[in-house]
DSSP file (Angstrom, degrees, kcal/mol; ACC not computed):
  #  RESIDUE AA STRUCTURE BP1 BP2  ACC     N-H-->O    O-->H-N    N-H-->O    O-->H-N    TCO  KAPPA ALPHA  PHI   PSI    X-CA   Y-CA   Z-CA
    1    1 A X              0   0    0      0, 0.0     2,-0.4     0, 0.0     0, 0.0   0.000 360.0 360.0 360.0 125.7    0.0    0.0    0.0
    2    2 A X        -     0   0    0      3,-0.0     2,-0.4     1,-0.0     0, 0.0  -0.572 360.0-163.4 -81.5 125.8    1.5    3.5   -1.0
    3    3 A X        -     0   0    0     -2,-0.4     2,-0.1     0, 0.0    -1,-0.0  -0.936  26.1-107.8-112.0 140.4    1.4    5.8    1.9
    4    4 A X        -     0   0    0     -2,-0.4     3,-0.1     1,-0.1    -2,-0.0  -0.408  40.1-122.0 -64.8 128.5    1.7    9.5    1.5
    5    5 A X        -     0   0    0     -2,-0.1     2,-0.3     1,-0.1    -1,-0.1  -0.210  30.6 -91.7 -73.4 164.4    5.2   10.7    2.8
    6    6 A X        -     0   0    0      1,-0.1    -1,-0.1     2,-0.1     5,-0.0  -0.538  46.3-117.0 -71.7 131.3    5.7   13.3    5.6
    7    7 A X    >   -     0   0    0     -2,-0.3     3,-1.0     1,-0.1     4,-0.4  -0.360  20.8-119.0 -69.4 157.8    6.0   16.8    4.0
    8    8 A X  T 3  S+     0   0    0      1,-0.3     3,-0.4     2,-0.1     4,-0.1   0.840 112.5  46.0 -66.2 -33.9    9.4   18.4    4.7
    9    9 A X  T 3> S+     0   0    0      1,-0.2     4,-1.8     2,-0.1     3,-0.5   0.282  82.6 101.7 -90.5   8.2    7.9   21.3    6.5
   10   10 A X  H <> S+     0   0    0     -3,-1.0     4,-2.8     1,-0.2    -1,-0.2   0.876  77.3  53.4 -62.4 -42.5    5.5   19.3    8.6
   11   11 A X  H  > S+     0   0    0     -3,-0.4     4,-0.7    -4,-0.4    -1,-0.2   0.792 107.0  53.8 -70.6 -21.5    7.5   19.4   11.8
   12   12 A X  H  4 S+     0   0    0     -3,-0.5     4,-0.4     2,-0.2     3,-0.4   0.947 118.3  33.9 -70.0 -47.5    7.7   23.3   11.7
   13   13 A X  H >X S+     0   0    0     -4,-1.8     4,-1.8     1,-0.2     3,-1.7   0.885 109.5  64.1 -77.2 -34.0    3.9   23.7   11.4
   14   14 A X  H 3< S+     0   0    0     -4,-2.8    31,-0.4     1,-0.3    -1,-0.2   0.750  95.7  62.3 -62.4 -27.3    3.0   20.8   13.5
   15   15 A X  T 3< S+     0   0    0     -4,-0.7    -1,-0.3    -3,-0.4    -2,-0.2   0.816 119.0  21.3 -64.8 -35.7    4.6   22.5   16.5
   16   16 A X  T <4 S+     0   0    0     -3,-1.7     2,-0.4    -4,-0.4    -2,-0.2   0.440 112.0  74.9-120.4  -4.3    2.2   25.6   16.4
   17   17 A X  S  < S-     0   0    0     -4,-1.8    28,-0.4    33,-0.0     2,-0.1  -0.888  70.7-128.3-116.6 147.2   -0.8   24.4   14.6
   18   18 A X     >  -     0   0    0     -2,-0.4     4,-1.6    26,-0.1     3,-0.4  -0.402  37.4 -98.5 -82.2 165.1   -3.6   22.1   15.7
   19   19 A X  H  > S+     0   0    0      1,-0.2     4,-2.9     2,-0.2     5,-0.2   0.823 120.8  56.4 -59.6 -36.1   -4.7   19.1   13.6
   20   20 A X  H  > S+     0   0    0      1,-0.2     4,-1.7     2,-0.2    -1,-0.2   0.936 110.3  46.3 -68.4 -40.4   -7.7   20.9   11.9
   21   21 A X  H  > S+     0   0    0     -3,-0.4     4,-1.6     2,-0.2    -1,-0.2   0.835 111.6  50.5 -69.8 -28.7   -5.3   23.5   10.6
   22   22 A X  H  X S+     0   0    0     -4,-1.6     4,-2.8     2,-0.2     5,-0.3   0.891 107.6  54.7 -61.9 -46.7   -2.8   21.0    9.5
   23   23 A X  H  X>S+     0   0    0     -4,-2.9     5,-1.5     1,-0.2     4,-0.9   0.845 110.9  44.4 -56.6 -37.0   -5.6   19.2    7.7
   24   24 A X  H  <5S+     0   0    0     -4,-1.7    -1,-0.2     2,-0.2    -2,-0.2   0.855 114.0  50.1 -77.6 -35.7   -6.5   22.3    5.8
   25   25 A X  H  <5S+     0   0    0     -4,-1.6    -2,-0.2     1,-0.2    -1,-0.2   0.882 123.3  29.0 -71.7 -42.3   -2.9   23.1    5.1
   26   26 A X  H  <5S-     0   0    0     -4,-2.8    -1,-0.2     2,-0.1    -2,-0.2   0.426 103.8-125.5-102.0  -4.2   -1.9   19.5    3.6
   27   27 A X  T  <5 +     0   0    0     -4,-0.9     2,-0.3    -5,-0.3    -3,-0.2   0.972  69.2 111.0  55.0  59.3   -5.5   18.6    2.3
   28   28 A X      < -     0   0    0     -5,-1.5    -1,-0.2    -6,-0.1    -2,-0.1  -0.879  66.1 -89.3-153.6-174.7   -5.8   15.4    4.1
   29   29 A X     >  -     0   0    0     -2,-0.3     4,-1.6    -3,-0.1     3,-0.5  -0.357  38.5-101.5-105.3 174.7   -7.7   13.7    6.9
   30   30 A X  H  > S+     0   0    0      1,-0.2     4,-2.4     2,-0.2     5,-0.2   0.863 115.9  60.7 -70.0 -31.6   -7.0   13.5   10.7
   31   31 A X  H  > S+     0   0    0      1,-0.2     4,-2.1     2,-0.2    -1,-0.2   0.828 104.8  47.9 -67.2 -29.2   -5.7   10.0   10.5
   32   32 A X  H  > S+     0   0    0     -3,-0.5     4,-2.8     2,-0.2    -1,-0.2   0.903 110.5  50.7 -74.6 -40.3   -2.9   11.0    8.3
   33   33 A X  H  X S+     0   0    0     -4,-1.6     4,-2.2     1,-0.2    -2,-0.2   0.872 110.0  51.6 -61.0 -35.0   -2.0   13.9   10.4
   34   34 A X  H  X S+     0   0    0     -4,-2.4     4,-2.3     2,-0.2    -2,-0.2   0.936 109.2  50.0 -59.7 -51.0   -1.9   11.5   13.4
   35   35 A X  H  X S+     0   0    0     -4,-2.1     4,-2.2     1,-0.2    -2,-0.2   0.914 111.9  47.5 -56.7 -46.6    0.4    9.1   11.6
   36   36 A X  H  X S+     0   0    0     -4,-2.8     4,-3.1     1,-0.2     5,-0.3   0.879 107.6  54.9 -67.8 -33.7    2.7   11.9   10.7
   37   37 A X  H  X>S+     0   0    0     -4,-2.2     4,-2.7     1,-0.2     5,-0.8   0.954 110.7  47.1 -55.4 -46.5    2.7   13.2   14.2
   38   38 A X  H  <5S+     0   0    0     -4,-2.3    -2,-0.2     1,-0.2    -1,-0.2   0.912 113.1  48.2 -67.8 -38.5    3.8    9.6   15.4
   39   39 A X  H  <5S+     0   0    0     -4,-2.2    -1,-0.2     1,-0.2    -2,-0.2   0.941 121.3  35.1 -69.5 -44.1    6.5    9.3   12.7
   40   40 A X  H  <5S-     0   0    0     -4,-3.1    -1,-0.2    -5,-0.2    -2,-0.2   0.768 101.4-132.3 -81.7 -16.2    8.1   12.8   13.5
   41   41 A X  T  <5 +     0   0    0     -4,-2.7     2,-0.6    -5,-0.3    -3,-0.2   0.702  55.3 145.1  72.4  16.7    7.4   12.7   17.2
   42   42 A X      < -     0   0    0     -5,-0.8    -1,-0.3    -6,-0.3     2,-0.1  -0.818  38.5-148.3 -96.0 122.9    5.9   16.1   17.2
   43   43 A X        -     0   0    0     -2,-0.6     2,-0.1    -3,-0.1    -5,-0.0  -0.474  24.9 -97.8 -87.1 160.1    3.1   16.4   19.7
   44   44 A X        -     0   0    0     -2,-0.1   -26,-0.1     1,-0.1   -29,-0.1  -0.494  46.8-104.8 -77.4 145.1    0.0   18.8   19.2
   45   45 A X        -     0   0    0    -28,-0.4     2,-0.5   -31,-0.4    -1,-0.1  -0.228  44.0 -82.7 -64.1 159.3    0.2   22.1   20.9
   46   46 A X    >>  -     0   0    0      1,-0.2     3,-1.3     2,-0.1     4,-0.5  -0.563  40.3-149.2 -61.9 115.5   -1.7   22.9   23.9
   47   47 A X  T 34 S+     0   0    0     -2,-0.5     3,-0.3     1,-0.3    -1,-0.2   0.680  91.3  63.6 -64.6 -23.9   -5.1   23.9   22.5
   48   48 A X  T 34 S+     0   0    0      1,-0.2    -1,-0.3     3,-0.0     4,-0.1   0.698 101.7  47.5 -68.8 -21.6   -5.8   26.2   25.3
   49   49 A X  T <4 S+     0   0    0     -3,-1.3     2,-0.5     2,-0.1    -1,-0.2   0.564  97.2  87.2 -97.5 -19.3   -2.9   28.5   24.4
   50   50 A X  S  < S-     0   0    0     -4,-0.5     3,-0.1    -3,-0.3     2,-0.1  -0.750  83.9-121.0 -88.7 131.3   -4.0   28.5   20.6
   51   51 A X        -     0   0    0     -2,-0.5    -2,-0.1     1,-0.1    -1,-0.1  -0.324  32.8 -99.6 -71.8 145.3   -6.7   31.2   19.7
   52   52 A X        -     0   0    0      1,-0.1    -1,-0.1    -4,-0.1     2,-0.1  -0.371  39.7-115.5 -68.3 141.8  -10.0   30.0   18.3
   53   53 A X        -     0   0    0      1,-0.1     2,-0.3    -3,-0.1    -1,-0.1  -0.444  34.4 -98.8 -78.3 150.1  -10.2   30.2   14.5
   54   54 A X        -     0   0    0     -2,-0.1    -1,-0.1     1,-0.1     3,-0.1  -0.593  43.6-119.2 -67.5 129.1  -12.8   32.6   13.0
   55   55 A X    >   -     0   0    0     -2,-0.3     3,-1.5     1,-0.1     4,-0.2  -0.353  32.9 -93.2 -68.5 150.9  -15.8   30.7   12.0
   56   56 A X  T 3  S+     0   0    0      1,-0.3    -1,-0.1     2,-0.1    -3,-0.0  -0.342 111.1  16.8 -61.9 141.3  -16.8   30.7    8.5
   57   57 A X  T 3> S+     0   0    0     -3,-0.1     4,-2.4     3,-0.1    -1,-0.3   0.665  83.0 139.2  72.3  15.2  -19.4   33.4    7.6
   58   58 A X  H <>  +     0   0    0     -3,-1.5     4,-2.9     1,-0.2     5,-0.2   0.910  67.1  51.3 -55.0 -51.1  -18.5   35.3   10.8
   59   59 A X  H  > S+     0   0    0      1,-0.2     4,-1.2     2,-0.2    32,-0.4   0.883 111.3  46.1 -67.9 -38.9  -18.6   38.7    9.2
   60   60 A X  H  4 S+     0   0    0      1,-0.2    -1,-0.2     2,-0.2     4,-0.2   0.925 115.2  46.2 -64.9 -39.8  -22.0   38.2    7.6
   61   61 A X  H >< S+     0   0    0     -4,-2.4     3,-1.5     1,-0.2     4,-0.3   0.867 105.6  60.8 -72.3 -32.4  -23.6   36.8   10.8
   62   62 A X  H >< S+     0   0    0     -4,-2.9     3,-1.6     1,-0.3    31,-0.6   0.872  95.8  60.1 -61.9 -33.3  -22.1   39.5   12.9
   63   63 A X  T 3< S+     0   0    0     -4,-1.2    -1,-0.3     1,-0.3    -2,-0.2   0.593 102.3  56.4 -71.8  -5.4  -23.9   42.2   11.0
   64   64 A X  T <  S+     0   0    0     -3,-1.5     2,-0.3    -4,-0.2    -1,-0.3   0.508 109.0  46.5 -95.8 -10.8  -27.2   40.5   12.1
   65   65 A X  S <  S-     0   0    0     -3,-1.6    28,-2.0    -4,-0.3     2,-0.1  -0.867  79.2-105.9-140.0 161.0  -26.5   40.7   15.7
   66   66 A X     >  -     0   0    0     -2,-0.3     4,-1.8    26,-0.2     5,-0.1  -0.305  40.4-109.6 -75.0 168.4  -25.4   42.8   18.7
   67   67 A X  H  > S+     0   0    0     26,-0.3     4,-1.8     2,-0.2     5,-0.1   0.928 121.1  52.1 -61.1 -46.0  -21.9   42.3   20.3
   68   68 A X  H  > S+     0   0    0      1,-0.2     4,-1.8     2,-0.2     5,-0.2   0.890 109.8  51.4 -60.9 -43.2  -23.4   40.7   23.5
   69   69 A X  H  > S+     0   0    0      1,-0.2     4,-3.3     2,-0.2    -1,-0.2   0.908 108.3  50.8 -58.4 -46.2  -25.4   38.3   21.2
   70   70 A X  H  X S+     0   0    0     -4,-1.8     4,-2.0     1,-0.2     6,-0.3   0.827 107.1  52.4 -68.9 -30.2  -22.3   37.2   19.3
   71   71 A X  H  X>S+     0   0    0     -4,-1.8     5,-1.2     2,-0.2     4,-1.0   0.940 114.9  41.9 -72.3 -40.1  -20.4   36.5   22.5
   72   72 A X  H  <5S+     0   0    0     -4,-1.8     3,-0.4     2,-0.2    -2,-0.2   0.951 115.1  52.7 -62.0 -52.1  -23.4   34.2   23.7
   73   73 A X  H  <5S+     0   0    0     -4,-3.3    -2,-0.2     1,-0.2    -3,-0.2   0.872 118.9  32.0 -59.7 -40.6  -23.8   32.6   20.3
   74   74 A X  H  <5S-     0   0    0     -4,-2.0    -1,-0.2    -5,-0.2    -2,-0.2   0.543 101.7-127.9 -98.7  -6.7  -20.3   31.6   19.7
   75   75 A X  T  <5 +     0   0    0     -4,-1.0     2,-0.2    -3,-0.4    -3,-0.2   0.859  65.5 128.0  66.6  39.2  -19.4   30.9   23.5
   76   76 A X      < -     0   0    0     -5,-1.2    -1,-0.2    -6,-0.3     2,-0.1  -0.667  57.7-108.6-119.4 173.9  -16.4   33.1   23.4
   77   77 A X     >  -     0   0    0     -2,-0.2     4,-2.1    -3,-0.1     5,-0.2  -0.335  35.7-101.1 -94.4-178.4  -15.0   36.1   25.4
   78   78 A X  H  > S+     0   0    0      2,-0.2     4,-3.3     1,-0.2     5,-0.2   0.891 119.7  57.2 -69.7 -38.9  -14.8   39.8   24.6
   79   79 A X  H  > S+     0   0    0      2,-0.2     4,-1.5     1,-0.2    -1,-0.2   0.897 109.0  43.6 -58.1 -47.1  -11.0   39.3   23.7
   80   80 A X  H  > S+     0   0    0      2,-0.2     4,-2.3     1,-0.2    -1,-0.2   0.828 112.9  53.4 -66.9 -40.9  -11.6   36.7   21.2
   81   81 A X  H  X S+     0   0    0     -4,-2.1     4,-3.1     1,-0.2     5,-0.3   0.965 106.3  50.7 -61.6 -48.2  -14.4   38.6   19.7
   82   82 A X  H  X S+     0   0    0     -4,-3.3     4,-2.3     1,-0.2    -2,-0.2   0.865 110.6  50.0 -64.0 -28.1  -12.4   41.7   19.3
   83   83 A X  H  X S+     0   0    0     -4,-1.5     4,-2.3     2,-0.2    -1,-0.2   0.925 108.6  52.1 -71.2 -38.4   -9.6   39.8   17.5
   84   84 A X  H  X S+     0   0    0     -4,-2.3     4,-2.5     2,-0.2     6,-0.3   0.935 112.1  47.5 -56.2 -44.9  -12.2   38.1   15.2
   85   85 A X  H  X S+     0   0    0     -4,-3.1     4,-3.6     1,-0.2     5,-0.3   0.931 110.5  50.6 -59.8 -43.8  -13.5   41.7   14.4
   86   86 A X  H  < S+     0   0    0     -4,-2.3    -1,-0.2    -5,-0.3    -2,-0.2   0.886 113.9  46.4 -64.9 -34.3  -10.0   43.0   13.8
   87   87 A X  H  < S+     0   0    0     -4,-2.3    -1,-0.2     1,-0.1    -2,-0.2   0.856 125.3  27.8 -65.7 -44.0   -9.4   40.0   11.4
   88   88 A X  H  < S-     0   0    0     -4,-2.5    -2,-0.2    -5,-0.2    -3,-0.2   0.681  92.0-128.6 -92.4 -24.7  -12.6   40.3    9.5
   89   89 A X     <  +     0   0    0     -4,-3.6    -3,-0.1    -5,-0.3    -4,-0.1   0.659  47.6 171.3  75.3  16.0  -13.6   43.8    9.7
   90   90 A X        -     0   0    0     -5,-0.3     2,-0.4    -6,-0.3    -1,-0.1  -0.062  20.1-153.1 -59.1 161.1  -17.0   42.7   10.8
   91   91 A X        -     0   0    0    -32,-0.4     2,-0.2    -3,-0.1    -1,-0.0  -0.999   5.9-150.2-134.1 133.9  -19.6   45.3   12.1
   92   92 A X        -     0   0    0     -2,-0.4   -26,-0.2   -28,-0.1   -29,-0.2  -0.581  29.7 -91.9-103.3 173.0  -22.4   44.6   14.6
   93   93 A X        -     0   0    0    -28,-2.0   -26,-0.3   -31,-0.6     2,-0.3  -0.524  43.9-143.1 -77.3 152.2  -25.7   46.1   14.9
   94   94 A X        -     0   0    0     -2,-0.2     2,-0.3   -28,-0.1   -28,-0.0  -0.836  13.9-111.6-116.8 154.0  -25.9   49.1   17.3
   95   95 A X        -     0   0    0     -2,-0.3     2,-0.5     1,-0.1     0, 0.0  -0.638  36.3-113.4 -78.7 137.9  -28.4   50.3   19.6
   96   96 A X        -     0   0    0     -2,-0.3     3,-0.1     1,-0.2    -1,-0.1  -0.622  24.1-162.9 -80.1 120.9  -30.2   53.7   18.7
   97   97 A X        -     0   0    0     -2,-0.5     2,-0.3     1,-0.1    -1,-0.2   0.850  67.9  -2.0 -60.3 -43.6  -29.2   56.4   21.2
   98   98 A X        -     0   0    0      2,-0.0     2,-0.6     0, 0.0    -1,-0.1  -0.920  60.2-125.6-150.6 167.3  -31.9   58.7   20.4
   99   99 A X        -     0   0    0     -2,-0.3     2,-2.5     2,-0.1    27,-0.0  -0.878  23.9-148.5-122.6  95.3  -34.8   59.2   18.2
  100  100 A X        +     0   0    0     -2,-0.6     2,-0.7    23,-0.1    28,-0.1  -0.355  35.2 156.6 -67.4  78.3  -34.5   62.6   16.4
  101  101 A X        -     0   0    0     -2,-2.5     2,-0.5    26,-0.1    -2,-0.1  -0.917  20.0-170.6-107.5 112.5  -38.1   63.4   16.1
  102  102 A X        -     0   0    0     -2,-0.7     5,-0.1     1,-0.0    -2,-0.0  -0.839  29.3-112.0-101.4 127.5  -38.6   67.2   15.7
  103  103 A X    >>  -     0   0    0     -2,-0.5     3,-2.9     1,-0.1     4,-0.6  -0.358  32.2-112.3 -61.0 143.2  -42.1   68.6   15.9
  104  104 A X  T 34 S+     0   0    0      1,-0.3     3,-0.2     2,-0.2    -1,-0.1   0.716 119.1  58.6 -54.5 -19.4  -43.1   70.0   12.5
  105  105 A X  T 34 S+     0   0    0      1,-0.2    -1,-0.3     3,-0.0    -2,-0.1   0.775 108.4  47.0 -80.8 -20.5  -43.1   73.6   13.9
  106  106 A X  T <4 S+     0   0    0     -3,-2.9    -1,-0.2     2,-0.1    -2,-0.2   0.470  79.5 126.3 -97.0  -2.2  -39.3   73.0   14.8
  107  107 A X     <  -     0   0    0     -4,-0.6     2,-0.1    -3,-0.2    22,-0.1  -0.345  66.7-119.1 -59.1 126.7  -38.4   71.5   11.4
  108  108 A X        -     0   0    0     20,-0.2     2,-0.2     1,-0.0    -1,-0.1  -0.396  20.2-131.5 -71.5 151.3  -35.5   73.6   10.1
  109  109 A X        -     0   0    0      1,-0.1     2,-0.2    -2,-0.1    -1,-0.0  -0.631  44.7 -80.3 -92.3 159.2  -36.0   75.5    6.8
  110  110 A X        -     0   0    0     -2,-0.2     2,-0.5     2,-0.0    -1,-0.1  -0.422  51.7-170.8 -66.6 129.0  -33.2   75.2    4.2
  111  111 A X        -     0   0    0     -2,-0.2     9,-0.2     5,-0.2     8,-0.1  -0.984  14.6-172.3-128.6 113.4  -30.3   77.5    5.2
  112  112 A X        +     0   0    0     -2,-0.5    -1,-0.1     4,-0.1    -2,-0.0   0.413  51.7 110.0 -89.3   6.1  -27.5   77.9    2.7
  113  113 A X  S  > S-     0   0    0      1,-0.1     4,-2.1     4,-0.0     5,-0.2  -0.283  88.3-100.7 -78.7 170.2  -25.2   79.9    5.0
  114  114 A X  H  > S+     0   0    0      1,-0.2     4,-2.0     2,-0.2     5,-0.2   0.901 125.2  46.9 -60.5 -43.1  -22.0   78.2    6.3
  115  115 A X  H  > S+     0   0    0      1,-0.2     4,-2.5     2,-0.2     5,-0.3   0.901 110.0  51.1 -64.0 -42.7  -23.8   77.5    9.7
  116  116 A X  H  > S+     0   0    0      2,-0.2     4,-1.9     1,-0.2    -2,-0.2   0.890 109.8  50.4 -58.0 -39.1  -26.8   76.2    8.1
  117  117 A X  H  X S+     0   0    0     -4,-2.1     4,-1.3     2,-0.2    -2,-0.2   0.881 112.9  46.8 -67.4 -41.2  -24.6   73.8    6.0
  118  118 A X  H  X S+     0   0    0     -4,-2.0     4,-2.0     1,-0.2    -2,-0.2   0.854 110.6  52.2 -76.6 -29.8  -22.8   72.6    9.2
  119  119 A X  H  X S+     0   0    0     -4,-2.5     4,-1.9     1,-0.2    -1,-0.2   0.905 107.4  52.5 -63.5 -40.9  -26.1   72.2   11.0
  120  120 A X  H  < S+     0   0    0     -4,-1.9     4,-0.3    -5,-0.3    -2,-0.2   0.843 107.9  52.5 -69.9 -27.2  -27.4   70.1    8.1
  121  121 A X  H >< S+     0   0    0     -4,-1.3     3,-1.0     1,-0.2     4,-0.3   0.909 110.6  46.3 -66.2 -48.7  -24.2   67.9    8.4
  122  122 A X  H >X S+     0   0    0     -4,-2.0     4,-1.6     1,-0.2     3,-1.5   0.754  98.0  72.0 -68.9 -23.1  -24.8   67.3   12.1
  123  123 A X  T 3< S+     0   0    0     -4,-1.9    -1,-0.2     1,-0.3    -2,-0.2   0.717  83.2  71.1 -70.1 -12.8  -28.5   66.5   11.5
  124  124 A X  T <4 S+     0   0    0     -3,-1.0    -1,-0.3    -4,-0.3    -2,-0.2   0.821 116.7  20.1 -62.8 -31.1  -27.5   63.2    9.9
  125  125 A X  T <4 S+     0   0    0     -3,-1.5     2,-0.3    -4,-0.3    -2,-0.2   0.556 132.1  16.3-118.5  -6.3  -26.5   62.0   13.5
  126  126 A X  S  < S-     0   0    0     -4,-1.6     2,-0.3   -26,-0.1    -1,-0.2  -0.980  83.8 -90.2-161.3 157.2  -28.3   64.2   16.0
  127  127 A X        +     0   0    0     -2,-0.3    17,-3.3    -3,-0.1     2,-0.4  -0.627  47.3 177.9 -80.8 137.3  -31.3   66.7   16.1
  128  128 A X  E     +A  143   0A   0     -2,-0.3     2,-0.3    15,-0.2   -20,-0.2  -1.000   7.6 153.9-136.6 134.5  -30.0   70.3   15.4
  129  129 A X  E     -A  142   0A   0     13,-1.6    13,-3.3    -2,-0.4   -22,-0.1  -0.987  48.4 -87.2-154.0 156.1  -32.2   73.4   15.2
  130  130 A X  E >   -A  141   0A   0     -2,-0.3     3,-1.0    11,-0.2     4,-0.4  -0.287  30.2-136.7 -57.0 141.0  -31.8   77.1   15.7
  131  131 A X  G >> S+     0   0    0      9,-2.1     4,-2.0     1,-0.2     3,-1.2   0.790  98.8  72.0 -74.6 -24.5  -32.4   78.3   19.4
  132  132 A X  G 34 S+     0   0    0      8,-0.5    -1,-0.2     1,-0.3     9,-0.1   0.603  85.0  67.8 -67.4 -12.4  -34.4   81.2   18.2
  133  133 A X  G <4 S+     0   0    0     -3,-1.0    -1,-0.3     1,-0.1     3,-0.2   0.847 107.5  37.4 -71.1 -37.2  -37.1   78.8   17.4
  134  134 A X  T <4 S+     0   0    0     -3,-1.2     2,-0.4    -4,-0.4    -2,-0.2   0.877 137.6  11.3 -70.7 -47.8  -37.7   78.0   21.0
  135  135 A X    ><  -     0   0    0     -4,-2.0     3,-2.2     1,-0.1    -1,-0.3  -0.965  65.8-147.1-142.6 114.8  -37.1   81.4   22.3
  136  136 A X  T 3  S+     0   0    0     -2,-0.4    -4,-0.1     1,-0.3    -1,-0.1   0.796 101.8  57.2 -57.7 -22.7  -36.9   84.5   19.8
  137  137 A X  T 3  S+     0   0    0     -6,-0.1    -1,-0.3     2,-0.0     2,-0.1   0.568  91.8  86.6 -83.7  -9.4  -34.4   86.1   22.3
  138  138 A X    <   -     0   0    0     -3,-2.2     2,-0.3    -7,-0.2    -6,-0.1  -0.424  59.1-164.6 -89.5 156.2  -31.8   83.2   22.1
  139  139 A X        +     0   0    0     -2,-0.1     2,-0.2    -8,-0.1     9,-0.1  -0.879  47.7  40.1-133.9 177.8  -29.1   82.9   19.5
  140  140 A X  S    S-     0   0    0     -2,-0.3    -9,-2.1     7,-0.1    -8,-0.5  -0.525  88.2 -61.6  84.0-154.2  -27.0   79.9   18.4
  141  141 A X  E     -AB 130 148A   0      7,-2.6     7,-3.1   -11,-0.3     2,-0.6  -0.889  25.0-130.3-136.1 152.5  -28.1   76.5   18.0
  142  142 A X  E     -AB 129 147A   0    -13,-3.3   -13,-1.6    -2,-0.3     2,-0.7  -0.941  31.5-173.2-103.4 117.0  -29.6   73.6   20.0
  143  143 A X  E >   -AB 128 146A   0      3,-3.2     3,-1.5    -2,-0.6   -15,-0.2  -0.906  69.3 -27.2-113.3 107.6  -27.4   70.5   19.2
  144  144 A X  T 3  S-     0   0    0    -17,-3.3    -1,-0.1    -2,-0.7   -16,-0.1   0.848 127.4 -49.4  58.8  31.7  -28.6   67.2   20.6
  145  145 A X  T 3  S+     0   0    0    -18,-0.3     2,-0.4     1,-0.3    -1,-0.3   0.464 118.5 111.0  86.7   0.8  -30.3   69.1   23.5
  146  146 A X  E <   -B  143   0A   0     -3,-1.5    -3,-3.2     2,-0.0     2,-0.4  -0.906  68.0-129.4-111.7 129.2  -27.2   71.2   24.3
  147  147 A X  E     +B  142   0A   0     -2,-0.4     2,-0.3    -5,-0.2    -5,-0.2  -0.653  35.0 179.5 -77.2 131.3  -27.2   75.0   23.5
  148  148 A X  E     -B  141   0A   0     -7,-3.1    -7,-2.6    -2,-0.4   -17,-0.1  -0.985  31.6-114.8-136.4 147.7  -24.1   76.1   21.5
  149  149 A X     >  -     0   0    0     -2,-0.3     4,-2.2    -9,-0.2     5,-0.2  -0.400  39.4-110.3 -70.8 158.5  -22.8   79.2   20.0
  150  150 A X  H  > S+     0   0    0      1,-0.2     4,-2.5     2,-0.2     5,-0.2   0.884 119.6  49.5 -58.5 -41.0  -22.7   79.1   16.2
  151  151 A X  H  > S+     0   0    0      2,-0.2     4,-2.2     1,-0.2    -1,-0.2   0.867 111.7  51.7 -66.9 -34.1  -18.9   79.0   16.0
  152  152 A X  H  > S+     0   0    0      2,-0.2     4,-2.1     1,-0.2    -2,-0.2   0.933 110.9  46.0 -58.2 -44.9  -19.0   76.1   18.5
  153  153 A X  H  X S+     0   0    0     -4,-2.2     4,-2.7     2,-0.2    -2,-0.2   0.927 111.5  53.0 -69.4 -49.0  -21.6   74.2   16.5
  154  154 A X  H  X S+     0   0    0     -4,-2.5     4,-2.2     1,-0.2    -1,-0.2   0.903 109.9  48.2 -54.9 -46.9  -19.5   74.8   13.3
  155  155 A X  H  X S+     0   0    0     -4,-2.2     4,-2.6     2,-0.2    -1,-0.2   0.945 109.6  53.1 -63.4 -43.9  -16.3   73.4   15.0
  156  156 A X  H  X S+     0   0    0     -4,-2.1     4,-1.6     1,-0.2    -2,-0.2   0.931 106.4  51.1 -53.5 -52.8  -18.3   70.4   16.1
  157  157 A X  H  <>S+     0   0    0     -4,-2.7     5,-2.4     1,-0.2     3,-0.3   0.917 109.2  53.4 -53.8 -45.2  -19.5   69.7   12.5
  158  158 A X  H ><5S+     0   0    0     -4,-2.2     3,-1.6     1,-0.3    -2,-0.2   0.917 107.2  50.2 -62.2 -43.1  -15.7   69.9   11.5
  159  159 A X  H 3<5S+     0   0    0     -4,-2.6    -1,-0.3     1,-0.3    -2,-0.2   0.771 107.9  55.4 -63.7 -23.8  -14.8   67.3   14.1
  160  160 A X  T 3<5S-     0   0    0     -4,-1.6    -1,-0.3    -3,-0.3    -2,-0.2   0.218 132.0 -85.0 -94.8  19.4  -17.5   65.1   12.8
  161  161 A X  T < 5S+     0   0    0     -3,-1.6    -3,-0.2     1,-0.3     2,-0.2   0.387  80.2 138.2 108.9  -8.2  -16.3   65.1    9.2
  162  162 A X      < -     0   0    0     -5,-2.4     2,-0.6    -6,-0.2    -1,-0.3  -0.567  40.2-149.6 -80.2 140.2  -17.8   68.3    7.6
  163  163 A X        -     0   0    0     -2,-0.2     4,-0.4     1,-0.1     3,-0.3  -0.946   8.2-165.7-117.2 111.4  -15.4   70.1    5.4
  164  164 A X  S >  S+     0   0    0     -2,-0.6     3,-1.0     1,-0.2    -1,-0.1   0.811  86.1  61.2 -61.3 -31.9  -16.1   73.9    5.2
  165  165 A X  T 3  S+     0   0    0      1,-0.2    -1,-0.2     2,-0.2    -2,-0.0   0.913 104.6  47.6 -69.1 -38.7  -13.9   74.4    2.1
  166  166 A X  T 3         0   0    0     -3,-0.3    -1,-0.2     1,-0.3    -2,-0.2   0.554 360.0 360.0 -82.7  -1.0  -16.1   72.1    0.0
  167  167 A X    <         0   0    0     -3,-1.0    -1,-0.3    -4,-0.4    -2,-0.2   0.452 360.0 360.0 -81.3 360.0  -19.3   73.9    1.2
């Protein structure tokens, strides 16, 4: 019976990889890996020290659940989850922090000024409206429930990615 010979680099990889990884590397079964380990005398590494491999389809599945749900589903810790996210670039669902529902009377009119464009940029992520809508004596803007001067609101929009030069 013809038996497949031990690959030359087997001992190098067998010291640090578990059998499943070796099976994928050499495209063979577990019995052949076991036989090669016996021939070379290389024992399997301690599996508690080897990080868990990212499951197939993790990135697609992660987009349908929250971080906490993924930890429960895969039976892993936060450290392993963070490593998998870094390896795959997966993104999880997020909880909505607010519901930007502005009363029809507070709906901002189109404003083409620099401050108006900055406010429009911020409205993508939080409620923003002119303070004079609430009280005619007030100036500036209300941004996410906080009163701000016009310059402060423009600076915040710049920090959030708005480019005044392109406006």
